[in-house]
N, C-alpha and C positions, 0 to 999 in steps of 0.2 A: 803811390800806387794803391788802387783799390784791391784789397784782399782780406780774407777772414781766416782765422785759425779757430776751429771749433772742437771742443772736447766734450764727449758724452760719456759719463761715468755710469755704467750699469752697476749700481752699488751691490757688492757682495757676489759678483759673478766670476768666481774663480774657475780655473781649468786644471786643477790638480795640485797636490801638496808640494810645497817647496822642499828642497832637499834637507833643510834644517828643521823641518816640522817636528820630527820625533824628539829632538832635544829642546827646541825652543818652545814647543807647545805639545807636550805628549798627548797622543790621541789623534792629533791632526794629520799624522802621516797617512791616514786612510782617507782623508778628505778629498772630495772631487765634486764641486757643485754642479758643473755641467754634466759630469758623468752620472750623478744621481738623477738629474732631470731626464736624461736620455734613457736611463734604465727604466724609469717609471713610464716614460712616454717615447718609446723607440721610434714612433712615426712622426715625431715633431719635425716640422719644417720651418726654418727661419731663412727665407730666401735672400733677404738683404744681408744679414750677417754671414750667411754661407758664401755669398759672392765676395764679401769683404775679407774672407779668409778665416772664419771662425774655426773651421775644422783643421785648417793648416796650422793655426796657433795651438789647437788642442792636440794635434799630432796623430789623430786617427779619424776615420770617417764613421758615420752612423748609418743606420738603415736608410735614412732619407736625406742626409746631408753629406756632401762629398767635398774633396779638396777643390780649391779654386785656382785655376792656372794663371789668373790675372791679378790675384790679390797682392797687396803690399801689407805685410804683416810681421809680427814678432810677438814676444811675450816679455813679461817683466817679473822680477822678484820684488819683494818688499824689503826696504832697508830699515823701516821703523820697527820698534819693539812690539811684538805681538801681531795683531791683525785688527786695525782700528780705523774706523771711518774718519774720525777727526785727523789723526796723524797721517792717515793715508792721503787725505787731500792736502795737508800741509806738505807732505813729501812730493805729491804731484806738482805742487806750485814751487818747488825748488828749495824747500827747507831741509837742512841736514838734521835729522831727528835727534833730540836730546832725550835720553832715557829717563822717564819719570819713576817715581816710587810707586810700588804697589802696596796699598794700605787699606784695610777695612776701615770704614768710617768710625768703628768703635775705638780705633787707635788715635783718632784725631778729634773726636766729639768734644772732649773737655777743652781743648785748645780753641776750637771753633766757638763753642759756647761762651767762653770767657771773652773772646775777641768781639763777638756780636753784642754781648752785654756791655762791654766797655764803650760801644758806639751807641748805647742807649736804646737798643732794640728790646722788645719783650720776647723772651726766649723760654719756651716750655720744653722739657725733656719728656718724650713719649717712650713707653716701654712695651716690648713684647718679650715676655720672660726675661732673659738676661741681656737682650739686645736693646739699644737705645738709638733714637734719632731725634731731630729737633723740629719744633714748630715755631716759626719766627713771625712775630707781629700778627698772630692769629691765623694767617693764611698761607704761609710759605713753609713747606717742609724742606728739610735738608737731610739727606740720607744717601746711602749707597745707590749707585746705578746698578740695578740687578738685571738689566736687559742686554748687557754686553759683558766684556771681560770683567770679572769680579775684582774689586779693589783698585781699578784703574780710573774710576770717575765717580764724582758725587753729583747728585741731581738736586736742584732746587725746583720744586713743583708748586704752582699756585693757580687758583682760579682767577682769571684775569678780569672778571666782572667785579671782583672784590679787592683785588690788589693790582694796580697798574703794572704793566710789564716793566716800565722804567724803574719802579721801586724794587721789583723782584730782581732785575738785573743788577741794581746797586748792591743788593744782598749777595748775589752771586760773586760780584767782584770782591766783596769783603771776605767771603769764604776763600776765594782764590788767593788772596793775600797771605794766607797762613797755612796753605796745604801745598803739597808737591806731587799729587797724583796727576795723571795725564790731562784730565779735563774736569772743570766744574760747569755744569749745564743747567742754567736757568731756563725753564720752559713752562708753558701753560696754554690754556685755551679759555674761550668764553663758553657760556651755557653749561658750565660745570661748577660744582661747589666744593668747599673744603671737605665735606663729608664724602663726596665721590672720591676725592684723593685719598683720604684716610682709609676708605674701604678697599683701596687698591694696594694696601700695605702687604708685602710678602717678605719672607726670609729665604735665604739660600745657605746651605751647608753649615747652618748653626753659627755663622760668623758675620753674615751680611744681612742687612735689612734695608728695604727701600720701597718705593712706590712703582708698581708695574705701570709703565707709561701708557700702554693701550687701554688697560682697565680703568685708568684715571679719567678717561674720556677727554683728555687734553687735545688729542688730534682731531676731534670731531668738528669743532667750530672755533674760528678765530685763533688758530694755533700761532704762537710766537716762540722763538727759541734762539739762544745764542750759546755757542760753545767757546768757553774760555780756556785756552790751552796753556801748557807748561813749556817754557823755553822756545816760544815761537816769535820770530821777529818779522813783522810784515814787510819791513823795508828791503829784505833780501828775497822777497817772493815775486813771482811773475806778475800778478795783477798790479802791484805797486810799481814795479819797474816799468811796466808798459804805460801805466797811467801818467807817470812822471814825464814820459815822452809824448804825451798827448794822444795816446792810442786808446780808444774806447774799450772798456771792459764790462761785460755783462755776465752775471752769475745767476743761475736759476736753480731752484730746488734747494736741497739741504746744503749744498756748497755755499749758498748765500748766507747761511747761518754760521758757517765755520771758517770761512776764509775772509780776511780783511779786504775790503774793496771801497775805501773811503771816498774815492773820486769817481766811482763807476756806478753801475746799476746792479742792485741785488734784490732779487724777488724770491721769497720763500714759497715753496709749493710742494705738496706731497703726491697728489694724484698723477699717475704716469701720463695719461692723455694730456692733462693740463700743463705739466711742466714741459713736455715736448712741443705742445702747441705754442707756448711762450717762446721757445727756441725758434720755431718756424716763423712766428711773427717778427721776431727780432732780425732774422736773416732777410726778411723782405725790405727792411729799411736800413740796416747797417751795411755800409759800403766797405768799411775798413774797421777791423777790430778783433777782439778776442772774446769768445764765448765759452763758458764751462757750465754744463748742465749735469745735475745729479738726479738719476732716476732712483728714488729712495725705496719705492715699494718692493723692488726685488729683494732688498735687504730685509724688509719687514716680513716678506714671505719666508725667507730663510730663518729668521728668528721665530716665526710661527711654525716652523717645520712642516711647511705646506708646499710640496712640490707641484701640485696642480695649480695653485695660485701663482707660483713662480713661473710655471710654463705659460700661463695665460698672459702674464705681464710681459714676458719676453716676446710673445706674438704681437702684443700692442706696440712695444718698442720697435720691433722689426719693421712694422708698417710705417711708423712715424719717421724712422731713420731713412726709409726710402723716400719719403716726402722731403726730408731735409736735403738729401743728395740732389734732388731735382732743382733745388735752389742754389746750389753751389756753382762757382765758376772755376775754370781750369787753374787759376792762380791760388784757389783756396785749399786749405787742408782740413780734413775731418779725421779725428781719432776717436774710435769707440773702444773703451777700456773698462776696467773695474778698479777697485781700491783694495780688495782682499777677497776672500771667499766667504760663503755662508751656506754650507752644505745642508740642504733641508732634510737629509736622511742620516746624518751622522749620529743622532741620538742626544744632542744637546742643543740649546738655542743660542750658542755663542758664535762669533765669527770664526772662520777657519783660515789658517796660514797657507794660502795657496798662491801659485803663480797666477798672473792675470793676463788676459789677451790684450794685444795692441793691434787693432785693425785700422788701417790707414787708407784714406781716399785722398788722392792728390791729382785731380784732373786725368790726364792720359797716362800717368805713370802706372806701370803694371809690373807684376812679378818681382817686386823688391822685398828683400828680407832684412829686417833690422835686428834679427837675432834675439838672444836672451839678454835683456837689459838688467843690470844689477840693481837699479833703482828706478822707481816711477818718476823721479825728478827729471829724468831725461825728456819727459813730455814738456814740462815747464821750460827746460833749457831750450828745447827745440822751438817753442813758441817765441822765446826771446830772440833766438837766432833768426827766426822767420821775419821778425820785425826789426832786426838789427839794433837791439838795445843791449844793455849790460846783462851778463849772465847772472842767474840767481846763485844763491849760496851753494847749491848742490846740483849735480846732474851734468850730462854731456849731450849735446845735440846729435840727432841722427839724420838731420836734413841732407847731409852730403850723400847718404845712401839713396835718398829719393831723387837726387838730381841726375 
């Protein structure tokens, strides 16, 4: 039977703090990404998301957006530790998260240094006062990720005109072999130099040192990235389970960098228009299959503490989602969701531990409530149920509620 299951992740689009935020991430108990945007732009109108039930999931109306009587909707908590894009998407795909260690790179630099030296790499230690990071083979820095939760990821950053991404990725895997933080992230771009990268060096809290990703110019041209996670088994995830049964899987945007999809199509893309246009073009030719698209720029706007940019991106996404709905058939399912929050007004540039919306389109089905889900894995489980394949490691399907 021809049918598609489409997931659009508006990265960082939370709808209010989780009940455990005060203890799990002190300070996040006041977070509310959607609330901050509506406070700054009370006349914001997102007609497609409004019709899909955004305000229903949020639990209150705004000046210009109201509850939808026809919406199928719910919301979900996060089961993974913290509020993380990588683990958020692993959770969506059905992984039962394994808690990583939180460690500044200073605590692992000697171990990483010795391991890379043993593999015959040239390794230089760079200093900023009492903080250290590594420069490997003249072009790849290894340091803290300072753009997200501190101590949970290490970045490998390289100028890809001077070091092929395959070589940088090999270094990333070698770092991954000896550390237990959530992620090791090799990334880089073309038309940038090692001096651009070194000039983007920044410190945080006197304990963390890293390369500011945007200032490194890595995103501007030829961007490539891979997220190497801790305790993630692709074989129990929705894309692999679907592909094993011959069901096409297409991943667009940042999800292509962070979720394994060995037998499917994965296309990295950052620009909001571009990534949603990729989704539209895929729907024009895909008769049966699973699509997951990550809209990354909303998360970047949150990191930049820029509610105006965030608002403008939501308006772009809203129009494109309307185009996507026009291409859907009654048998198809579309879910618009997030992976965590990223409140642009909270006063820091980290993700926020918030509930996320579940906005569901399924043909003529109207007025269905899937409630508060305990884990975003319920989305991946519902996709497996939709195609009648084995369930992923984690999650429960909510398709019965839609029937």
